[in-house]
N, C-alpha and C positions, 0 to 999 in steps of 0.2 A: 458715214457721208464721207468723202473723198477730199483733204483737203485740197490746196492750191497747186502743187507743185507735185501732185501726185495727178492731178486731172490735168494739166500742161505733159507728164510726163504719155498720157495715155493718149492724148490728140495727135502723137508725134509718130508718123507711120516710119514703119520699121523701114529697113533697107532693102530687104524685098518687094515692097507695097512701093516704097517709094521707086524703084528701079523697073517697077509693070509697071505703073505712073505714065514715066519718061519713054520708054522701049517698048516694043513689040516683045513677042518671043525670040524672031529669029534674032534679033539686037541682043538680046541676053545671051543665048548660046553663045554669039559670035564673042562678046565683053568676058563669057568664060571661059571660053578657049583661050583668048590672049592674055588672061588672067595666072591660066594653070601655066601656059607657053613662059612667063616670063618668071612666075614662082620656078621653077624649072632652072631655069637659066639665070636665076640669081643661087641658086643651092648648089648650082656648078660652078660657081663663081667662087663660092666661102668658099667650096671643096679645096677648091684650086691655091686658095687664101688662106691658111691655116692661120697664119699673122693676124691677121683681123680678129677672129675670137679672140685672140689671146689680150688683145690691145683694150678689147672691149669690155673683156672679164677686168684687168690691171683697173683701168675709169672705173668700172662698177665696184670694185674694189677698196676706192682711194674715197667713191664717194659715202657709200656705205660707212667706211671708215671717221671721216672725217665729216661727215653730214652736214655740209653745206649749206646755209641760207640760199642761194642762188646752185643748186646744182650746174645747171648747164653752163655758164660763168665757167664755174672748178670745172669743168669739164673739160672745157674751150685753152684755160692757161693749163689745164695738167697736158693736153694731146702737144700745145706748143710751147712745154718746158724743156731746157735743155734735158733733166734729169730721163723723159721718155723717148725725146730725140735720141740719145744716146744710147739709148736702152736698142733704136734700131737699127745702130750700122754694124755694115757687116765687121 
């Protein structure tokens, strides 16, 4: 017999099942097309700004080195730090 947590997870609909319950087929198709277009636009933006990838990699490296209790606060402080901001100045 499955435990309570497993039973609860099995009762949760998948994303596809939930979307089918809310949207008709035409709406699902339109949502998928919009999602693809948005993903393409975001990929183009990231390719045009390689500095974003570098900054995120630097932040991730700092988090992994420090392993802070609150990584979001740590990253916020890092990205606002003089050290990080001075690296970005031309």
